[in-house]
Each structure stands twice: as C-alpha cells, then as structure tokens.
C-alpha positions in Angstrom: -10.7 3.2 -7.9 -11.8 -0.2 -6.5 -10.2 -3.6 -7.1 -12.9 -4.4 -9.5 -12.3 -1.1 -11.5 -8.5 -2.0 -11.6 -9.2 -5.5 -12.9 -11.5 -4.2 -15.6 -9.1 -1.5 -16.7 -6.1 -3.9 -16.9 -8.1 -6.5 -18.6 -9.3 -4.0 -21.2 -5.7 -2.7 -21.8 -4.5 -6.3 -22.3 -7.5 -7.5 -24.2 -8.0 -10.4 -21.9 -10.8 -11.7 -19.7 -11.3 -10.3 -16.2 -11.0 -13.6 -14.3 -7.4 -14.4 -15.3 -6.5 -10.7 -14.9 -7.9 -10.7 -11.4 -6.0 -13.8 -10.5 -2.7 -12.2 -11.6 -3.4 -9.0 -9.7 -4.3 -10.9 -6.6 -1.1 -13.0 -6.9 1.0 -9.9 -7.3 -0.6 -8.3 -4.2 -0.2 -11.6 -2.2 3.6 -11.6 -3.1 3.9 -8.0 -2.0 2.1 -8.8 1.3 4.3 -11.8 1.9 7.4 -9.8 1.4 6.3 -7.1 3.8 5.3 -9.7 6.4 8.9 -11.0 6.2 10.2 -7.5 6.8 11.5 -6.9 3.2 11.2 -3.7 1.3 9.2 -3.8 -1.9 10.6 -1.4 -4.5 8.3 -1.0 -7.6 10.6 1.2 -9.6 9.3 4.6 -10.5 6.0 3.9 -8.7 7.4 3.8 -5.2 8.6 1.7 -2.3 6.7 -0.1 0.4 8.4 -0.9 3.7 7.4 -1.9 7.3 8.2 0.5 10.1 7.9 -0.1 13.8 6.0 2.4 15.8 7.3 2.6 19.4 5.2 2.0 22.4 3.8 5.2 23.9 1.4 6.6 26.4 -1.8 8.3 25.2 -4.5 10.1 27.2 -8.2 9.4 27.3 -9.6 12.8 26.4 -12.7 12.3 28.5 -11.0 11.2 31.7 -7.4 12.2 31.2 -6.3 8.7 32.2 -3.0 7.4 30.7 -3.5 4.6 28.3 -0.4 2.5 27.2 -0.3 1.8 23.5 1.9 -1.1 22.5 4.5 -1.0 19.8 3.2 -2.1 16.4 4.3 -2.5 12.8 2.8 -0.3 10.1 3.2 -0.3 6.3 4.8 2.9 4.9 4.7 3.9 1.2 7.1 6.4 -0.3 6.1 7.4 -3.9 8.8 7.4 -6.6 9.9 10.4 -8.5 7.9 9.5 -11.6 4.6 9.0 -9.7 5.1 12.2 -7.8 5.8 14.1 -11.0 2.8 12.6 -12.8 0.4 13.2 -9.9 1.5 16.8 -9.7 1.2 17.5 -13.4 -2.2 19.1 -14.4 -4.4 16.9 -16.6 -4.4 17.5 -20.3 
C-alpha cells in the first residue's frame, strides 16, 4: 500500500475529499516523526509502538579485501507491533 492508496482508502471510509484527508495523514506522520526525533516513544494503542534505539559503533569487514571498516553509532527506528495487530495479521482471511 502506498501513501496515495492510504489517502484514498481513508477518504472513502470518511466520505471526504482526498486533499484534506492527505493533509491530516501528513500532519499525523509529522507529529510521530517529531516525537521520535526528540527521543520519545510513540504508542499507538493496539497497533504498536515506535521507539528510537541506538546501535553501537562496531567494526565491519570489507568482504573483498578483508580490511576492517569502522561503522559509527547511529539511531534507528524500531517498531513493536501490538497484540491486536499481531493477532489480526496472523488470522487467515475470511
């Protein structure tokens, strides 16, 4: 599903136009992004939780030359699905 597909589906369910629906979805995603940038967890109820984890710096190897390559520490976004989402994804379709 693309962003455009999501906007169309939500607009259809709400019986609204796509443009204002797209603005609301973009605002919601911007708020989630801002919260993650500030290091906050974003808990979306039974859907799941987003949080930022820090990957430690490490040494990797170039497979061609075998030379050690330092990889710096970095932040990554992690998502843990909620119980309801996990249950619904695992249930066979009707």
